[in-house]
N, CA, C and O atoms as CSV, one atom per row, in Angstrom:
chain,resi,resn,atom,element,x,y,z
A,1,MET,N,N,-108.560,-66.147,-114.499
A,1,MET,CA,C,-109.943,-66.128,-114.875
A,1,MET,C,C,-111.063,-66.257,-113.900
A,1,MET,O,O,-111.022,-67.008,-112.926
A,2,LEU,N,N,-112.060,-65.490,-114.212
A,2,LEU,CA,C,-113.215,-65.147,-113.290
A,2,LEU,C,C,-114.460,-66.140,-113.885
A,2,LEU,O,O,-114.916,-66.104,-115.028
A,3,CYS,N,N,-114.856,-66.993,-112.830
A,3,CYS,CA,C,-115.955,-68.089,-113.556
A,3,CYS,C,C,-117.155,-67.735,-112.826
A,3,CYS,O,O,-117.005,-67.312,-111.680
A,4,ALA,N,N,-118.287,-67.836,-113.290
A,4,ALA,CA,C,-119.509,-67.887,-112.398
A,4,ALA,C,C,-120.207,-69.195,-112.821
A,4,ALA,O,O,-120.380,-69.527,-113.994
A,5,TYR,N,N,-120.632,-69.981,-111.616
A,5,TYR,CA,C,-121.473,-71.313,-111.692
A,5,TYR,C,C,-122.916,-71.185,-111.004
A,5,TYR,O,O,-123.250,-70.322,-110.192
A,6,ARG,N,N,-123.709,-72.249,-111.513
A,6,ARG,CA,C,-124.910,-72.121,-110.911
A,6,ARG,C,C,-124.817,-73.427,-109.912
A,6,ARG,O,O,-124.622,-74.533,-110.416
A,7,VAL,N,N,-124.941,-73.300,-108.655
A,7,VAL,CA,C,-124.969,-74.498,-108.131
A,7,VAL,C,C,-126.355,-74.932,-107.573
A,7,VAL,O,O,-127.089,-74.184,-106.927
A,8,HIS,N,N,-126.670,-76.405,-107.939
A,8,HIS,CA,C,-127.923,-76.902,-107.648
A,8,HIS,C,C,-127.771,-78.211,-107.227
A,8,HIS,O,O,-127.098,-78.965,-107.929
A,9,GLY,N,N,-128.234,-78.580,-106.295
A,9,GLY,CA,C,-128.374,-80.086,-105.859
A,9,GLY,C,C,-126.885,-80.559,-105.802
A,9,GLY,O,O,-126.564,-81.623,-106.332
A,10,GLY,N,N,-125.962,-79.758,-105.147
A,10,GLY,CA,C,-124.514,-80.169,-105.116
A,10,GLY,C,C,-124.037,-80.100,-106.305
A,10,GLY,O,O,-122.930,-80.629,-106.206
A,11,GLN,N,N,-124.187,-79.772,-107.379
A,11,GLN,CA,C,-123.642,-79.705,-109.002
A,11,GLN,C,C,-123.324,-78.396,-109.335
A,11,GLN,O,O,-124.253,-77.618,-109.117
A,12,LYS,N,N,-122.240,-77.859,-109.826
A,12,LYS,CA,C,-121.793,-76.834,-110.372
A,12,LYS,C,C,-122.010,-76.902,-111.758
A,12,LYS,O,O,-121.643,-77.924,-112.339
A,13,GLU,N,N,-122.564,-75.957,-112.416
A,13,GLU,CA,C,-122.632,-75.574,-113.942
A,13,GLU,C,C,-121.960,-74.191,-114.067
A,13,GLU,O,O,-122.210,-73.246,-113.319
A,14,LEU,N,N,-121.067,-74.170,-115.107
A,14,LEU,CA,C,-120.528,-73.108,-115.453
A,14,LEU,C,C,-121.399,-72.163,-116.152
A,14,LEU,O,O,-121.950,-72.784,-117.061
A,15,ILE,N,N,-121.807,-70.814,-116.134
A,15,ILE,CA,C,-122.421,-70.152,-116.800
A,15,ILE,C,C,-121.764,-69.094,-117.440
A,15,ILE,O,O,-122.288,-68.506,-118.386
A,16,ARG,N,N,-120.647,-68.802,-116.996
A,16,ARG,CA,C,-119.803,-67.518,-117.604
A,16,ARG,C,C,-118.614,-67.340,-117.137
A,16,ARG,O,O,-118.477,-67.126,-115.933
A,17,SER,N,N,-117.431,-67.396,-118.056
A,17,SER,CA,C,-115.954,-66.840,-117.548
A,17,SER,C,C,-115.431,-66.083,-118.413
A,17,SER,O,O,-115.456,-66.233,-119.635
A,18,GLU,N,N,-114.785,-64.982,-117.613
A,18,GLU,CA,C,-113.875,-64.066,-118.337
A,18,GLU,C,C,-112.406,-64.043,-117.739
A,18,GLU,O,O,-112.028,-64.594,-116.705
A,19,ASN,N,N,-111.722,-63.336,-118.558
A,19,ASN,CA,C,-110.397,-63.067,-118.210
A,19,ASN,C,C,-110.294,-62.028,-117.094
A,19,ASN,O,O,-110.822,-60.942,-117.329
A,20,ALA,N,N,-109.668,-62.208,-115.867
A,20,ALA,CA,C,-109.717,-61.059,-115.015
A,20,ALA,C,C,-108.232,-60.683,-114.943
A,20,ALA,O,O,-107.321,-61.477,-115.180
A,21,GLN,N,N,-108.068,-59.356,-114.582
A,21,GLN,CA,C,-106.603,-58.787,-114.367
A,21,GLN,C,C,-106.321,-58.639,-113.102
A,21,GLN,O,O,-106.396,-57.535,-112.564
A,22,PRO,N,N,-105.938,-59.796,-112.421
A,22,PRO,CA,C,-105.446,-59.695,-110.977
A,22,PRO,C,C,-104.406,-58.535,-110.636
A,22,PRO,O,O,-104.345,-58.097,-109.487
A,23,MET,N,N,-103.701,-58.112,-111.516
A,23,MET,CA,C,-102.807,-56.954,-111.148
A,23,MET,C,C,-103.585,-56.119,-110.664
A,23,MET,O,O,-103.148,-55.792,-109.560
A,24,LEU,N,N,-104.527,-55.588,-110.910
A,24,LEU,CA,C,-105.585,-54.394,-110.614
A,24,LEU,C,C,-106.360,-54.587,-109.443
A,24,LEU,O,O,-107.056,-53.664,-109.020
A,25,MET,N,N,-106.308,-55.842,-108.794
A,25,MET,CA,C,-107.091,-56.299,-107.495
A,25,MET,C,C,-106.103,-56.298,-106.434
A,25,MET,O,O,-104.910,-56.571,-106.569
A,26,SER,N,N,-106.748,-55.940,-105.283
A,26,SER,CA,C,-105.748,-56.004,-104.052
A,26,SER,C,C,-105.673,-57.363,-103.639
A,26,SER,O,O,-106.626,-58.094,-103.909
A,27,GLU,N,N,-104.724,-57.800,-103.047
A,27,GLU,CA,C,-104.483,-59.238,-102.389
A,27,GLU,C,C,-105.644,-59.916,-101.599
A,27,GLU,O,O,-105.803,-61.136,-101.537
A,28,ALA,N,N,-106.395,-59.029,-101.032
A,28,ALA,CA,C,-107.481,-59.456,-100.342
A,28,ALA,C,C,-108.612,-59.999,-101.262
A,28,ALA,O,O,-109.257,-61.020,-101.020
A,29,GLU,N,N,-108.775,-59.185,-102.358
A,29,GLU,CA,C,-109.948,-59.271,-103.123
A,29,GLU,C,C,-109.666,-60.551,-103.987
A,29,GLU,O,O,-110.608,-61.251,-104.358
A,30,VAL,N,N,-108.486,-60.825,-104.278
A,30,VAL,CA,C,-108.012,-62.132,-104.993
A,30,VAL,C,C,-108.214,-63.306,-104.204
A,30,VAL,O,O,-108.641,-64.352,-104.693
A,31,HIS,N,N,-107.839,-63.128,-102.672
A,31,HIS,CA,C,-108.125,-64.066,-101.877
A,31,HIS,C,C,-109.709,-64.541,-101.642
A,31,HIS,O,O,-110.077,-65.691,-101.404
A,32,THR,N,N,-110.508,-63.412,-101.766
A,32,THR,CA,C,-111.863,-63.474,-101.636
A,32,THR,C,C,-112.547,-64.184,-102.559
A,32,THR,O,O,-113.531,-64.887,-102.331
A,33,LEU,N,N,-111.874,-63.945,-103.905
A,33,LEU,CA,C,-112.520,-64.478,-105.071
A,33,LEU,C,C,-112.119,-66.005,-105.193
A,33,LEU,O,O,-112.880,-66.836,-105.689
A,34,GLU,N,N,-111.079,-66.254,-104.785
A,34,GLU,CA,C,-110.364,-67.796,-104.795
A,34,GLU,C,C,-111.349,-68.450,-103.909
A,34,GLU,O,O,-111.816,-69.503,-104.344
A,35,ARG,N,N,-111.770,-68.031,-102.728
A,35,ARG,CA,C,-112.695,-68.878,-101.793
A,35,ARG,C,C,-114.120,-68.781,-102.416
A,35,ARG,O,O,-115.013,-69.469,-101.922
A,36,GLY,N,N,-114.356,-68.042,-103.375
A,36,GLY,CA,C,-115.818,-68.065,-103.861
A,36,GLY,C,C,-116.793,-67.011,-103.095
A,36,GLY,O,O,-116.889,-66.842,-101.879
A,37,ILE,N,N,-117.455,-66.381,-104.091
A,37,ILE,CA,C,-118.400,-65.160,-103.739
A,37,ILE,C,C,-119.755,-65.956,-104.271
A,37,ILE,O,O,-119.858,-66.517,-105.362
A,38,TYR,N,N,-120.681,-65.879,-103.328
A,38,TYR,CA,C,-122.227,-66.383,-103.635
A,38,TYR,C,C,-123.074,-65.708,-103.865
A,38,TYR,O,O,-123.399,-65.124,-102.832
A,39,ALA,N,N,-123.922,-65.307,-105.040
A,39,ALA,CA,C,-124.737,-64.375,-105.215
A,39,ALA,C,C,-126.209,-64.932,-105.027
A,39,ALA,O,O,-126.338,-66.142,-105.215
A,40,ASP,N,N,-127.257,-64.256,-104.705
A,40,ASP,CA,C,-128.621,-64.798,-104.531
A,40,ASP,C,C,-129.326,-64.320,-105.744
A,40,ASP,O,O,-130.537,-64.535,-105.708
A,41,SER,N,N,-128.911,-63.764,-106.746
A,41,SER,CA,C,-129.554,-63.675,-107.897
A,41,SER,C,C,-128.842,-63.384,-109.196
A,41,SER,O,O,-127.787,-62.791,-108.972
A,42,PHE,N,N,-129.018,-63.558,-110.223
A,42,PHE,CA,C,-128.138,-63.380,-111.541
A,42,PHE,C,C,-128.037,-61.829,-111.643
A,42,PHE,O,O,-127.078,-61.483,-112.334
A,43,GLU,N,N,-128.756,-60.832,-111.150
A,43,GLU,CA,C,-128.430,-59.545,-110.942
A,43,GLU,C,C,-127.427,-59.161,-110.541
A,43,GLU,O,O,-126.611,-58.392,-111.049
A,44,ASP,N,N,-127.439,-60.066,-108.893
A,44,ASP,CA,C,-126.209,-59.730,-108.036
A,44,ASP,C,C,-124.671,-60.151,-108.454
A,44,ASP,O,O,-123.596,-59.689,-108.073
A,45,LEU,N,N,-125.032,-61.382,-109.538
A,45,LEU,CA,C,-123.814,-61.764,-110.345
A,45,LEU,C,C,-123.183,-61.000,-111.341
A,45,LEU,O,O,-121.977,-60.879,-111.553
A,46,CYS,N,N,-124.277,-60.424,-112.013
A,46,CYS,CA,C,-123.824,-59.548,-112.952
A,46,CYS,C,C,-122.979,-58.259,-112.296
A,46,CYS,O,O,-121.859,-57.902,-112.661
A,47,LEU,N,N,-123.635,-57.763,-111.438
A,47,LEU,CA,C,-122.694,-56.803,-110.327
A,47,LEU,C,C,-121.426,-57.120,-110.141
A,47,LEU,O,O,-120.600,-56.259,-110.446
A,48,TYR,N,N,-120.969,-58.354,-109.628
A,48,TYR,CA,C,-119.532,-58.782,-109.215
A,48,TYR,C,C,-118.971,-58.767,-110.608
A,48,TYR,O,O,-118.002,-58.014,-110.713
A,49,PHE,N,N,-119.283,-59.333,-111.595
A,49,PHE,CA,C,-118.544,-59.484,-112.800
A,49,PHE,C,C,-118.398,-57.858,-113.273
A,49,PHE,O,O,-117.284,-57.458,-113.610
A,50,GLU,N,N,-119.182,-57.237,-113.282
A,50,GLU,CA,C,-119.171,-55.713,-113.866
A,50,GLU,C,C,-117.872,-54.980,-112.880
A,50,GLU,O,O,-116.873,-54.415,-113.326
A,51,SER,N,N,-118.181,-55.156,-111.650
A,51,SER,CA,C,-117.162,-54.537,-110.819
A,51,SER,C,C,-115.641,-55.280,-110.579
A,51,SER,O,O,-114.803,-54.711,-109.880
A,52,TYR,N,N,-115.423,-56.286,-111.066
A,52,TYR,CA,C,-114.288,-57.248,-111.012
A,52,TYR,C,C,-113.458,-57.077,-112.404
A,52,TYR,O,O,-112.228,-57.103,-112.459
A,53,LEU,N,N,-114.415,-56.880,-113.631
A,53,LEU,CA,C,-113.990,-56.763,-114.790
A,53,LEU,C,C,-114.144,-55.559,-115.501
A,53,LEU,O,O,-114.111,-55.539,-116.731
A,54,SER,N,N,-114.303,-54.591,-114.838
A,54,SER,CA,C,-114.396,-53.242,-115.772
A,54,SER,C,C,-112.952,-52.346,-115.224
A,54,SER,O,O,-112.682,-51.250,-115.716
């Protein structure tokens, strides 16, 4: 599951989640996602989802 959260004031709010296909990802990509990727804008977030879910 690939989840996107909005972090504000130390609180996390789930804004989107989708099923991911980890078999199609390298081990390094899976570890990066497990640690978390932070986006500076909603547009950047959409690009991450597009690249990991397409």
